[in-house]
C-alpha positions in Angstrom: 44.6 -122.8 126.9 42.9 -120.6 124.3 44.2 -117.6 126.1 47.7 -119.1 126.1 47.5 -119.9 122.4 46.4 -116.4 121.6 49.2 -114.9 123.8 51.8 -117.2 122.1 50.6 -116.1 118.6 50.8 -112.5 119.6 54.3 -112.8 121.0 55.5 -114.7 117.9 53.9 -112.2 115.7 55.6 -109.3 117.5 59.0 -111.1 117.3 58.5 -111.7 113.6 57.6 -108.1 113.0 60.6 -106.9 114.9 62.9 -109.2 113.0 61.6 -108.1 109.6 61.8 -104.4 110.6 65.4 -104.8 111.7 66.3 -106.7 108.6 64.9 -104.0 106.4 66.8 -101.4 108.4 70.0 -103.3 107.9 69.6 -104.0 104.2 68.4 -100.5 103.1 71.2 -98.9 101.0 73.5 -101.3 103.0 73.6 -98.8 105.9 72.6 -99.1 109.6 69.6 -97.2 110.8 68.0 -96.7 114.2 65.2 -99.1 114.9 62.5 -98.2 117.4 60.7 -101.0 119.3 57.4 -99.5 120.3 56.0 -102.2 122.6 59.3 -103.4 124.0 60.6 -99.9 124.8 57.5 -99.2 126.9 58.6 -102.0 129.3 62.4 -101.7 128.7 63.4 -100.9 132.3 63.1 -104.6 133.4 63.6 -106.9 130.5 63.7 -110.0 132.7 60.2 -109.4 134.1 58.7 -108.4 130.8 57.5 -111.9 129.9 56.4 -113.0 133.3 54.3 -109.9 133.6 52.2 -111.1 130.7 51.8 -114.7 131.9 48.8 -116.0 133.8 49.6 -118.1 136.9 48.1 -121.5 135.9 50.8 -124.1 136.6 53.7 -126.0 135.1 52.1 -126.5 131.7 51.9 -122.8 131.1 55.5 -122.5 132.4 56.7 -125.1 129.9 54.9 -123.4 127.1 56.5 -120.0 127.9 59.9 -121.7 128.3 59.5 -122.8 124.7 58.5 -119.4 123.6 61.5 -117.9 125.5 63.8 -120.4 123.8 62.3 -119.5 120.5 62.7 -115.8 121.1 66.3 -116.3 122.4 67.2 -118.1 119.2 65.8 -115.2 117.2 67.8 -112.8 119.3 71.0 -114.8 118.7 70.4 -114.6 114.9 69.9 -110.9 115.3 72.9 -110.5 117.6 75.3 -109.7 114.8 73.5 -106.5 113.5 72.6 -105.5 117.0 76.2 -105.7 118.1 77.5 -104.0 115.0 75.0 -101.2 115.2 76.4 -99.5 118.3 79.9 -99.9 116.9 78.9 -98.3 113.7 77.2 -95.6 115.5 80.3 -94.9 117.6 82.5 -95.0 114.5 80.1 -92.7 112.7 80.2 -90.3 115.6 84.0 -90.5 115.7 84.3 -90.0 112.0 81.7 -87.2 112.1 83.8 -85.4 114.7 86.9 -86.0 112.6 85.1 -84.8 109.5 83.9 -81.7 111.3 87.5 -81.0 112.3 88.8 -81.6 108.8 86.1 -79.6 107.2 86.9 -76.7 109.5 90.6 -77.1 108.5 89.7 -77.2 104.7 87.4 -74.2 105.0 90.2 -72.3 106.8 92.6 -73.4 104.0 90.2 -72.3 101.3 89.7 -68.9 102.9 93.5 -68.6 103.2 94.0 -69.5 99.5 91.3 -67.0 98.5 93.0 -64.4 100.5 96.3 -65.2 98.8 94.8 -65.0 95.3 93.2 -61.7 96.1 96.5 -60.3 97.2 98.2 -61.6 94.0 99.1 -58.6 91.8 97.5 -58.4 88.3 99.6 -58.4 85.2 99.8 -54.9 83.6 97.9 -54.6 80.4 100.0 -54.1 77.3 98.7 -52.4 74.2 99.5 -53.2 70.6 101.4 -49.9 70.4 103.5 -50.6 73.5 104.4 -54.1 72.3 105.3 -52.9 68.8 107.5 -50.1 70.3 109.6 -52.8 72.0 110.6 -54.5 68.8 114.2 -53.8 68.0 115.2 -53.5 64.4 118.7 -54.7 65.1 117.5 -57.8 66.8 115.0 -58.5 64.0 117.8 -58.1 61.4 120.0 -60.6 63.2 117.1 -63.0 63.4 116.3 -62.7 59.7 119.9 -63.4 58.8 119.9 -66.4 61.0 116.7 -68.0 59.7 117.7 -67.2 56.1 121.0 -69.1 56.5 119.5 -72.0 58.6 116.6 -72.7 56.2 118.2 -71.5 53.0 116.1 -73.7 50.7 113.0 -73.9 52.9 111.2 -70.5 52.4 108.0 -71.8 53.9 109.8 -72.4 57.2 111.5 -69.0 57.0 108.1 -67.3 56.7 106.6 -69.3 59.6 109.6 -68.4 61.7 109.2 -64.8 60.6 105.6 -64.8 61.8 106.6 -66.5 65.0 109.0 -63.7 65.8 106.2 -61.2 65.7 104.0 -63.6 67.6 106.4 -63.5 70.5 106.7 -59.8 70.2 103.0 -59.4 70.7 102.5 -62.3 73.1 101.8 -59.9 76.0 98.8 -58.2 74.2 95.5 -59.6 75.5 92.4 -60.0 73.4 90.8 -57.1 75.2 93.6 -54.9 73.8 93.1 -56.1 70.2 89.3 -56.8 69.6 89.9 -56.8 65.9 86.5 -58.1 64.8 84.6 -55.5 66.8 87.0 -52.8 65.6 86.6 -53.8 62.0 82.8 -53.7 62.2 82.7 -50.3 63.9 85.5 -48.6 61.9 85.6 -46.9 58.5 87.8 -48.4 55.8 90.2 -45.4 56.2 90.8 -46.4 59.8 90.6 -50.1 59.3 93.3 -50.3 56.7 96.0 -49.2 59.2 95.1 -51.7 61.9 97.4 -52.9 63.4 100.4 -52.1 61.1 100.4 -48.4 62.0 102.0 -49.2 65.4 105.0 -51.0 63.9 108.1 -48.8 63.9 109.2 -47.6 60.4 112.6 -49.2 60.5 111.1 -52.5 61.5 108.5 -52.3 58.7 111.1 -51.4 56.1 113.5 -54.2 57.1 110.6 -56.7 57.1 109.2 -55.8 53.6 112.7 -55.7 52.1 113.3 -59.3 53.4 109.8 -60.4 52.2 110.5 -59.0 48.7 113.3 -61.6 48.4 111.0 -64.5 49.0 109.5 -66.5 46.1 106.0 -65.7 44.7 104.8 -69.3 45.4 106.0 -69.3 49.0 104.4 -65.9 49.7 101.1 -67.2 48.2 101.0 -70.2 50.5 101.9 -68.0 53.4 99.1 -65.5 52.6 96.6 -68.4 52.3 97.7 -69.8 55.7 97.4 -66.4 57.3 94.0 -65.8 55.9 92.8 -69.3 57.1 94.0 -68.5 60.6 92.1 -65.2 60.6 88.9 -66.8 59.3 89.2 -69.6 61.9 89.4 -66.9 64.6 86.4 -65.2 63.0 84.4 -68.4 63.1 85.2 -68.9 66.8 83.8 -65.5 67.6 80.7 -66.0 65.5 80.0 -69.6 66.7 79.9 -68.8 70.5 77.0 -67.6 72.5 76.7 -65.3 75.5 77.4 -68.1 78.0 80.9 -68.7 76.5 81.8 -65.1 75.8 84.4 -65.1 78.6 86.0 -68.2 77.2 86.3 -66.7 73.8 88.1 -63.7 75.1 90.6 -65.9 76.9 91.0 -68.2 73.9 91.7 -65.4 71.5 95.1 -66.2 70.1 97.9 -64.0 71.2 99.4 -64.4 67.8 96.4 -62.8 66.0 98.1 -59.4 66.2 101.2 -60.8 64.6 99.2 -62.5 61.8 97.5 -59.3 60.8 100.9 -57.5 60.9 102.8 -59.9 58.7 99.9 -60.4 56.3 99.6 -56.7 55.8 103.3 -56.5 55.1 103.2 -59.2 52.5 100.1 -57.8 50.7 101.5 -54.2 50.6 104.9 -55.4 49.3 103.7 -58.1 46.9 100.0 -57.3 46.1 100.0 -59.4 43.0 100.1 -62.5 45.3 96.4 -62.0 46.0 95.5 -62.1 42.3 97.1 -65.5 42.1 94.9 -66.7 45.0 91.7 -65.3 43.4 90.6 -68.7 41.8 90.9 -70.4 45.2 88.9 -67.6 46.9 86.2 -67.9 44.2 85.9 -71.7 44.4 86.1 -72.3 48.1 82.9 -71.3 50.1 84.9 -70.6 53.2 86.3 -67.4 51.7 82.9 -66.2 50.6 79.9 -64.8 52.4 78.8 -61.4 53.7 80.0 -62.4 57.3 83.6 -62.3 56.0 83.1 -58.9 54.3 85.1 -56.9 56.9 88.1 -59.3 56.6 87.9 -59.3 52.8 87.7 -55.5 52.7 90.7 -55.2 54.9 92.7 -57.6 52.7 91.9 -55.8 49.5 92.6 -52.4 51.2 96.1 -53.7 52.0 96.8 -54.5 48.3 95.5 -51.1 47.2 98.1 -49.5 49.6 100.8 -51.3 47.5 99.2 -51.0 44.0 96.0 -49.1 43.2 95.4 -51.2 40.1 95.5 -54.5 42.0 93.2 -53.0 44.6 90.6 -52.1 41.9 91.1 -55.4 40.2 90.2 -57.3 43.3 87.4 -54.9 44.2 85.8 -55.4 40.9 86.0 -59.2 41.0 85.3 -59.9 44.7 83.2 -57.1 46.1 81.3 -55.6 43.1 79.4 -58.9 42.4 77.8 -58.6 45.8 76.0 -55.5 44.7 74.1 -57.4 42.0 73.0 -60.2 44.4 70.8 -60.5 47.4 73.4 -58.9 49.6 72.8 -55.6 47.7 69.9 -54.9 50.0 72.2 -54.7 53.0 73.1 -51.0 53.6 76.1 -51.8 55.8 77.7 -54.1 53.2 77.0 -51.6 50.4 78.5 -48.8 52.4 81.7 -50.8 53.1 82.1 -51.8 49.5 81.7 -48.2 48.4 84.0 -46.9 51.0 86.8 -49.0 49.7 86.5 -47.9 46.0 86.1 -44.3 47.1 89.3 -44.6 49.1 91.1 -46.0 46.0 90.0 -43.1 43.9 91.0 -40.6 46.7 94.7 -41.4 46.2 96.7 -38.7 44.3 96.6 -39.2 40.5 94.4 -42.3 41.0 92.5 -41.6 37.7 95.7 -41.4 35.6 97.2 -44.4 37.3 94.2 -46.6 36.8 93.5 -45.5 33.2 97.1 -46.1 32.2 97.0 -49.5 33.9 93.6 -50.5 32.6 95.0 -53.9 31.7 96.6 -56.0 34.3 98.4 -59.2 33.3 96.3 -59.5 30.1 93.0 -58.8 31.9 91.1 -55.6 32.1 90.7 -54.0 35.5 87.0 -53.4 34.7 85.8 -56.0 32.2 82.6 -55.6 30.2 80.6 -57.8 32.7 81.6 -55.4 35.5 80.6 -52.4 33.4 77.1 -53.9 33.1 76.8 -54.3 36.8 78.0 -50.7 37.3 75.5 -49.4 34.8 72.6 -51.1 36.5 73.4 -50.0 40.1 74.2 -46.4 38.9 71.1 -46.0 36.7 68.2 -47.9 38.3 64.5 -47.3 37.7 63.3 -44.1 39.4 61.4 -46.2 42.0 64.5 -48.2 42.9 66.8 -45.3 43.6 68.4 -45.4 47.1 70.7 -43.2 49.2 73.8 -45.0 47.8 72.8 -44.2 44.2 74.4 -40.8 44.3 77.6 -42.3 45.5 77.6 -44.7 42.5 76.9 -41.8 40.2 80.0 -40.1 41.6 82.4 -43.0 41.0 80.8 -44.3 37.8 82.6 -41.9 35.4 86.1 -43.0 36.4 85.1 -46.7 36.4 83.6 -46.2 32.9 86.8 -44.5 31.7 88.9 -47.4 33.0 86.5 -49.9 31.4 86.7 -48.2 27.9 90.4 -47.3 28.1 92.8 -48.8 25.6 94.5 -48.4 22.3 91.9 -47.5 19.8 91.8 -49.8 16.8 93.9 -52.5 18.5 92.8 -56.2 18.3 92.1 -56.3 22.0 89.9 -53.1 21.9 87.9 -54.5 18.9 87.1 -57.6 20.9 86.1 -55.5 23.9 83.9 -53.3 21.8 82.0 -56.2 20.4 81.4 -57.6 23.9 80.3 -54.3 25.2 77.9 -53.7 22.3 76.0 -56.9 23.2 75.6 -55.7 26.8 74.7 -52.2 25.8 72.0 -53.1 23.3 70.3 -55.3 25.9 70.3 -52.5 28.6 69.2 -49.9 26.1 66.0 -51.8 25.4 64.8 -52.2 29.0 62.7 -49.1 29.1 64.6 -47.4 32.0 65.2 -43.8 30.8 68.6 -43.1 32.4 69.9 -46.6 31.7 68.8 -46.4 28.1 70.6 -43.1 27.5 73.8 -44.4 29.1 73.7 -47.7 27.3 73.0 -46.1 23.9 76.0 -43.8 24.5 78.3 -46.8 25.1 76.7 -48.6 22.1 77.7 -45.7 19.8 81.2 -45.8 21.3 81.5 -49.4 20.3 80.6 -48.6 16.7 83.5 -46.1 16.5 86.0 -48.7 17.9 85.3 -51.5 15.5 83.7 -51.4 12.1 82.6 -55.0 12.6 80.2 -53.8 15.2 77.9 -52.4 12.4 77.6 -56.0 11.1 76.9 -57.2 14.6 74.2 -54.5 15.0 72.6 -55.6 11.7 72.3 -59.2 13.1 70.8 -58.0 16.4 68.5 -55.4 14.9 65.1 -57.1 14.6 65.5 -58.9 18.0 66.3 -55.7 19.7 64.1 -53.2 17.8 63.3 -51.0 20.8 67.0 -50.6 21.7 67.9 -49.9 18.1 65.3 -47.1 18.0 66.9 -45.6 21.1 70.3 -45.7 19.4 69.0 -44.2 16.2 67.3 -41.4 18.1 70.5 -40.6 19.9 72.5 -40.6 16.6 69.9 -38.3 15.1 69.9 -35.9 18.1 73.7 -35.8 18.4 74.5 -36.0 14.7 77.0 -33.1 14.8 79.2 -34.9 17.3 78.9 -38.3 15.6 79.6 -36.9 12.1 82.9 -35.6 13.4 83.9 -39.0 14.6 82.8 -40.7 11.4 82.8 -38.0 8.6 82.2 -40.4 5.7 79.6 -42.6 7.4 79.8 -45.3 4.7 79.3 -48.2 7.1 76.4 -46.5 8.8 74.8 -45.8 5.5 75.1 -49.5 4.5 73.7 -50.6 7.8 70.7 -48.3 7.6 70.0 -49.4 4.1 69.9 -53.0 5.4 67.6 -51.9 8.2 65.2 -50.3 5.7 65.0 -53.6 3.7 64.3 -55.6 6.8 61.6 -53.2 7.9 59.8 -53.5 4.6 59.8 -57.3 4.8 58.8 -57.3 8.5 55.9 -54.9 7.9 54.4 -57.2 5.3 54.1 -60.1 7.8 53.7 -58.3 11.1 50.3 -58.5 12.8 51.0 -57.1 16.2 50.1 -53.4 16.5 53.0 -52.6 18.8 55.4 -54.3 16.5 54.1 -52.4 13.5 54.4 -49.1 15.4 58.0 -49.8 16.3 58.9 -50.7 12.7 57.4 -47.5 11.4 59.2 -45.5 14.1 62.5 -47.1 13.2 61.9 -46.5 9.5 61.3 -42.8 10.2 64.7 -42.7 12.0 66.5 -44.4 9.2 65.2 -41.9 6.6 66.1 -38.9 8.9 69.7 -40.1 9.4 70.2 -41.1 5.7 69.0 -37.6 4.8 71.6 -36.1 7.1 74.3 -38.3 5.6 73.3 -37.2 2.1 73.4 -33.6 3.2 76.8 -34.2 4.7 78.0 -35.7 1.4 76.7 -32.8 -0.6 78.3 -30.3 1.8 81.5 -32.2 1.4 81.3 -32.0 -2.4 80.6 -28.3 -2.2 83.5 -27.8 0.1 85.8 -29.7 -2.2 84.7 -27.5 -5.2 85.2 -24.3 -3.2 88.5 -25.4 -1.9 89.7 -26.3 -5.5 88.5 -22.9 -6.8 90.3 -21.1 -4.0 93.4 -23.0 -4.7 93.3 -22.1 -8.4 92.6 -18.5 -7.6 95.6 -18.4 -5.3 97.9 -19.8 -8.0 96.7 -17.2 -10.5 97.1 -14.4 -8.0 100.6 -15.5 -7.1 101.6 -15.6 -10.7 100.3 -12.1 -11.6 101.3 -10.5 -8.3 104.6 -9.5 -9.6 103.2 -7.8 -12.7 100.5 -6.0 -10.9 101.2 -3.1 -8.7 100.2 -2.9 -5.1 97.5 -0.4 -6.0 95.9 -2.8 -8.5 95.8 -5.6 -6.0 94.1 -3.4 -3.4 91.5 -2.4 -6.0 90.8 -6.1 -6.8 90.2 -7.0 -3.1 88.1 -3.9 -2.6 
């Protein structure tokens, strides 16, 4: 019985393990899996004899016991009959689907290959250059279009301008980004080459018709259009700068086909109506999106377009937008400095540029080169010897014209008197910084201011003690170049009064001064005062002597003329001999 009990427990344990294993196979991921029956499979050929083979022959009791076991096992088999029956069906279905999938996969693969073959055979679109697209623009068609939009949107100039831009957008639609890599071209080109991109490709008759039509649009409408065009270009610039290598291909595809058109129409507006950009200057100064060295190529291109239309406007914008970059951190960037210098050099290279700029030194009530700009120019042109760079020579070449424009104007006018007072304050500060070249140039400009406005002498008197070193530099220059200065101010009355005031201030300051350096400066200044005052006195004495001589000559001439008739020619010759 013990053997029977052990056998029963073993059989029940095996049945239980088989059931659990099958259940796990069925439930795993809700899929059917093949289950192996190690012990049963070893005796699979005769399933009916598998149980009797394991029974000992010991009578009816044992038979009843095994019958109960068989019933128990049969009941378990019935419970498992559903998965066991479903498994083969699923397997056959899987096999059938597998065959179908294989067939379908083969068909799909064949179709993909076929599609690929078709795509490879598809002809590529021919590349169209900017020049080719521009050559196709018909002036007659453009003229009819402009007449149509002018009549259709008579009181809506903003829509007219947008339609105008759209016309050129369609004309250049076939130009791919690879044919117009404007940012790369701007960065690699000189200003002389950049300025004609892409407008040089537009036919002359198309250009003339366009600018004549633009000239009839209102100033405000053109200003809004220029700002919209500039925003579009800067947005495209940002898309180029904000992408990495992984998205390089996408950027090329996304490059707007209308970018060529925007550059074309913007160049037309700026060349025909350059003053529009001056009206936008406050917006460009206040909004950070128009600022920054990364936008320098675009900014340079825009100002170059205005210079093509009006040199004075071009210099006006250069001084206010690009020149300030040279006095900031960006001045250490050789590429930026070179681009800024290229543009002003191009402006000065135009025929009669000097005459045009000097005659137009004032634009809409503002000076092309204001005093603040002159200060920047002085400092970049005359740096300390240790700070000289390669570009310094280029600044030295353009400085004389810029200085002439800065000092140009009607001498003695109210506007020039104000300019002189402003410049004097800047010059006296620069003259006292101890940089030899800068001091010489600043003192020269300081003396110019004295000749423009007598009130500048009073201003100098007020600034004297606070700017003692600079005043000594100016006094030394006056003394060394006295002949030139005495011609400009022959009387020298205001200078004499100012020097007398300086002498009194020196005497008071020497009494309370304790610093040795300060005392030395005061004594040096006092020596300069006396020297110039002596020259002024000599000049006045010479003037008196000249007056007396002139009077004597005049009297003698009268006497001679009166007695000429009574004297003979022989007597006259004897007198002269």
